[in-house]
C-alpha positions in Angstrom: 11.6 9.2 9.7 7.8 9.3 9.5 6.0 6.3 10.5 4.3 5.3 7.2 7.6 5.9 5.5 9.2 3.3 8.0 6.4 0.9 6.6 7.1 1.9 2.6 11.1 1.0 3.5 9.6 -2.8 5.3 9.5 -4.6 2.2 9.8 -3.5 -1.9 6.3 -4.8 -2.5 2.9 -4.2 -0.5 0.6 -6.9 -1.4 -2.9 -5.1 -2.5 -5.7 -7.8 -1.3 -9.0 -8.6 -2.2 -10.6 -10.7 0.6 -13.9 -12.7 -0.5 -13.7 -15.3 2.3 -12.1 -14.4 5.8 -11.0 -18.2 6.1 -8.6 -17.2 3.7 -7.2 -14.4 5.9 -5.0 -16.1 8.2 -3.3 -18.4 5.9 -2.6 -15.6 2.9 -1.1 -13.4 5.8 1.5 -16.1 6.7 2.7 -17.5 3.7 2.7 -13.7 2.8 4.9 -12.9 6.0 7.0 -16.2 5.4 7.9 -14.8 2.0 9.1 -11.9 3.1 6.3 -9.3 2.7 4.9 -8.5 6.3 3.4 -5.2 4.8 -0.1 -5.9 4.2 -2.7 -3.8 2.5 -6.9 -5.3 2.7 -8.8 -3.5 0.7 -11.9 -2.5 2.1 -13.6 -3.7 -1.6 -15.5 -7.0 0.4 -17.9 -7.5 2.8 -14.9 -9.9 4.7 -12.2 -7.2 4.8 -12.6 -6.0 8.0 -12.7 -9.5 9.9 -9.8 -10.0 7.5 -7.5 -8.2 9.0 -8.8 -9.4 12.5 -7.7 -13.1 11.5 -4.0 -11.1 9.8 -3.5 -9.3 13.4 -2.9 -13.1 14.6 -0.1 -13.7 12.5 3.2 -12.4 14.3 5.6 -9.8 12.2 2.3 -8.9 10.3 2.0 -4.8 9.9 -1.7 -4.9 8.4 -3.6 -2.0 6.9 -6.8 -0.9 5.0 -6.5 0.2 1.6 -9.4 1.6 -0.7 -10.9 3.8 2.2 -13.2 6.0 1.0 -14.2 8.6 4.0 -13.9 9.1 7.6 -16.5 6.5 8.5 -14.4 3.8 6.6 -11.6 5.2 8.7 -12.9 4.8 12.2 -14.5 0.9 11.1 -10.7 0.2 10.2 -9.3 1.4 13.0 -11.4 -0.6 15.0 -10.8 -3.7 13.2 -7.1 -2.6 14.2 -5.7 -1.5 10.8 -2.0 -0.2 11.5 -1.7 1.9 8.6 -4.3 3.4 5.9 -4.1 3.9 2.1 -7.1 5.2 0.1 -7.2 5.6 -3.5 -7.4 9.8 -3.2 -7.2 12.2 -1.1 -10.7 14.7 -0.2 -9.9 16.8 2.9 -12.3 15.6 5.3 -10.6 12.1 5.1 -6.8 13.5 5.1 -7.6 15.5 8.3 -9.8 12.5 10.0 -6.6 10.3 9.8 -4.3 12.9 11.2 -6.6 13.7 13.9 -6.3 9.9 14.5 -2.8 9.4 14.5 -2.5 7.2 12.1 0.0 6.3 9.3 -1.7 7.2 6.4 -0.8 6.9 2.7 -3.2 8.6 0.6 -3.6 8.5 -3.4 -2.6 10.6 -5.6 -2.3 11.6 -9.7 -1.5 14.5 -10.5 -0.5 18.0 -9.2 -3.3 19.3 -7.8 -3.2 16.1 -5.6 0.2 16.6 -4.4 -0.2 20.3 -3.2 -3.6 19.4 -1.5 -1.3 16.8 0.5 1.2 18.7 1.0 -0.8 21.2 2.3 -2.4 19.1 4.8 1.1 18.1 6.2 1.9 14.9 3.9 4.5 14.1 1.8 4.1 10.6 1.5 1.3 9.0 -1.0 0.3 6.1 -3.3 0.5 6.8 -7.2 -2.9 5.5 -8.7 -3.5 4.3 -10.5 0.0 4.1 -12.0 0.2 2.3 -15.5 -3.1 4.4 -16.4 -1.9 7.5 -15.4 1.3 7.8 -17.6 3.2 4.8 -15.9 7.0 6.1 -15.2 7.0 9.1 -17.1 4.2 10.8 -15.3 5.6 9.9 -12.3 9.4 10.9 -12.8 8.1 14.4 -14.2 5.7 14.9 -10.7 8.7 13.6 -9.1 11.3 16.3 -10.4 8.5 19.2 -9.1 7.7 17.5 -5.6 12.0 17.2 -4.8 10.4 15.8 -1.0 8.0 13.4 -1.7 8.5 9.6 -2.0 6.0 7.4 -3.7 4.6 3.8 -3.7 2.9 3.3 -7.0 0.1 0.9 -7.3 -2.3 0.0 -10.1 -1.4 -2.2 -13.2 1.9 -3.1 -11.5 3.4 -6.5 -12.4 6.6 -8.6 -10.7 8.1 -8.2 -14.3 7.7 -4.0 -14.0 8.3 -3.5 -10.1 11.7 -3.2 -10.7 12.3 -0.4 -12.7 10.1 1.7 -10.8 11.7 0.9 -7.7 14.2 2.1 -9.4 13.5 6.0 -9.4 14.7 7.7 -6.6 11.0 8.8 -5.5 9.5 5.0 -5.3 9.9 3.9 -1.9 8.1 0.7 -2.6 5.4 -0.1 -4.9 1.7 -2.0 -4.3 0.6 -5.3 -6.3 -2.2 -7.6 -6.7 0.2 -10.1 -8.7 1.4 -11.5 -5.5 -1.6 -13.0 -4.1 -4.8 -14.3 -7.2 -8.5 -13.8 -6.2 -9.9 -17.3 -5.1 -9.0 -19.9 -2.5 -5.1 -19.1 -1.9 -2.3 -21.2 -3.2 -0.6 -21.2 -0.4 3.0 -22.3 -1.7 2.5 -20.3 -5.1 2.0 -17.2 -2.7 5.1 -18.0 -0.5 7.3 -18.5 -3.6 5.9 -15.5 -5.2 6.2 -13.2 -2.1 10.0 -14.6 -2.1 10.0 -13.6 -5.5 8.7 -10.1 -4.5 10.8 -9.3 -1.7 14.2 -10.0 -3.3 13.0 -7.0 -5.7 15.5 -3.9 -4.2 15.6 -0.2 -5.3 18.6 1.3 -6.5 17.8 4.5 -5.0 15.7 4.6 -2.2 15.3 8.8 -1.7 15.7 10.6 1.2 
């Protein structure tokens, strides 16, 4: 089992986090880990993101990675901040080769057969399917999975607690990414932990190969 697959199988949901204030990072991470969601994707969409990664890594049990990584320079910055895995919205050869050279667990975004084939050429077979709901949803991913039998996915984008179980029921899906667990703004720690517990209770009926 690859290291990225191990991370994907740690919990059924990877919270996708947009941290505006670094002071929010620690309480959010503590609430998520306490609720059973230890894998945390901090998106590089705000100036606070890299410092948030550093803060969240202090929480025992947290597995903290960087999301929305667009190029090798951002990859380097994320690794310097201590990211344990890297997620990107798409896949370019420069970013893919940089992630492989850095020997970091990497989950690149894909949305069609060409994306997946590009990843396979680089030796990758675990992908994000993004934006999941806007790209045809479950029918599209099911069609792709039927062609690429060895590939497994983490659908992200437009997935909610109400729909997550349908995605997780697919054999090709190891986990889902979701922003619903942690709304933007000042964290309501109790609400986050409650949402995390509910999300951590979602289980796939078929975990794939």
